[in-house]
C-alpha positions, 0 to 999 in steps of 0.5 A: 875410525874417526866419528868427525870431521870437523875440530870445532863445531863438525862443520860436515856431517859425522859419517863423511870422513869416516866414509872417505877414509874406509873408501880410501882404505880399500882402494889400497887394499885392492891395490895391494890385492892388484900386486899379490895376484901379479906376484903370484903368476910370475911364480918364483922362490924369492920375494920379488919386486911385486911381491914387496910391493903388495906387502908394503902396501898392506902393512900401509893400510893397517898402519895408516887406519891406526894413524887416523883412528889416533887423529880421530881422538886428537884436539886440533893442533899440532899433533893431528898436523904431524899424523896427517903427514905421517900418513902421506910419507907412508904413502909415498914409501909404501907405493913409491908414486907414479903409478896411476891406480887404486892408491889415488883416492888415499893420496887426495884425501892424506893431501886434504887432511894436510892442509886441513890440519897444517895448512895450504902452504903444507898442501901444496909442498906435499903435492910437489912431493909427489911430482918429484916422487914419481919422477923418481920413481920412473927413472928407478924403473928406466921409463923414458923422459917423455913417460917420466915427465908426463907422470910428474906432472899427472901426480903434481896435478893430482896432488894439487886437486887434493890440496884444494879439496883440502883449502875448501874444506878447511874454508868451510869449516872455518866459515862454520865455526866463525858463523857459530861464534857469532851466533854465540855472540848475538845469543849472549846480547839477546840474554843481556837485553832481555835481562835488561828489559826483565830488569826494567819490568820488575822496576815497574812492578816495584813502582806499581806496588809501592804506589798502590800497596804502599798507599794502602799502608799509609791509609791504615797507618793514619786510620789506627793513629786517628783512632788511637787518638780520639778513642776516649773522646769519640769512641764511635768515631774511633771504632769507624776509623778501626773499620775502615783500616780493617777494610783497607787491610783486606783490600791490600791483601787482595791486592797482594795476591793479585800480583803474587798470583800475577807474578808466579802462577801456581801450577800442578807440575803432574797437569798436562795438556788441558789440565794444565791450562784448567789448573793455571786458570784454577789458581787465578780464581784465588785473586778475585778473578772469575775465570771460565775454561771453554774447550771447543776441541781438544788441541792437545790431541795432535802431535806437538812439540815442547815449544808449541805446548810452553807457548800456550802456556805462557799465553794462558799465564800472560792473558790472566796477568794482563786482565789483572793488572792492566785491564782490572778484569773481573771475568776471563774466559779461556777458548781453545780449538783445533781445526784440520789446520791450525790450533788456536787458544783465545782469551777475553776478558772485560774492562773496568771503567779506567781501563775503558779510558785508556786502552784504545780500540783496535790493536794493543802496543806489545809490552815485553810479555806479549812480545816474548809470545809473539816471538814463540808464535813466530818460531812456530810459523804462528801468530799472537794478537792482543786487540781491544774490542768494545768493552773487552781485550782480547788475546788469541793464539794460532799455530798452524798444526805444520809447526807444531813439531818443529823448533828443534825439539822432539814432538810429544803429545801430552801437556806442558811439563 
């Protein structure tokens, strides 16, 4: 039996259509059983009209089951439409219509699928066909005019109801597909915007590298050139310039290590939980930054989704990066903790004289990195705040424990992977 009712995007749960189809087939089998019992009660050597009816319905049940199975394996298109129309025709020929009974669920479902696979007009024509078939069936058995009209109208109305169900199904399906397409376009736009922001961030980083390292390398070149020029007549002055060049080169190397560590922090891929945070902190200590980690309590003992763990990892990376690049910090303290309601991470860093002059008191304007953290935290029901408090900058992240296993990923315990 088919596993989904939707040609694209699965707009309804996968079990709905198979459940309806199985129910319809059971109803057909019950109708065949009714005819078989009635035929057995009448007796007789030769097959009667009831014998033909129950054998036809039983054969139709098997054939429709096979047809619906094939339909489920086809892509949306003309082939599906042909199979759905064939199912409706099989039902009409097998039972002759005109008798309200256990075959009605199969008729309604067949009409709905005709609308889904072909269109509303086809569904209305099929409903009219049911009414005509009912009239013909009652004429053949000699029913009076009133019975013919009433049964024909009843089948036509039921057929229209089935077509309406199919139209609603098709409309919901189409709306869901349109929504999925719109979400995909939005995602692509967001990806494009992210790439533009990243390109801007890379360009800004390149300018800063040029201004800082480029200036230091220029000084080194000037010192060495001067030492070479005055080496013979002023050896002590040349040695002093060489010492200056050596000091400047050492400063440039520290600056380069700082940038490399900030842009691509080292992390042990096997480290998890608090070990992962400690590993990130250790990688930044190679820049000359004094990083301490204090765990008031272990936040990773609670069940945590990969998104929540990744947020904590990114927050540590972003806090240390900003402390190096913007605050020119010398000391940073990372504190983790949890309560019954929240998991908390706080990163506190000091400021040098220039940063104290440029950074205002209170909340800081978020850059690309902080905006990304805020978006991740909001998705988990949490918050991110960066503020200057005196001579320090504090980056704090809070996630409610109710949001730790959300974001559509399986919850798990442990650290960032």
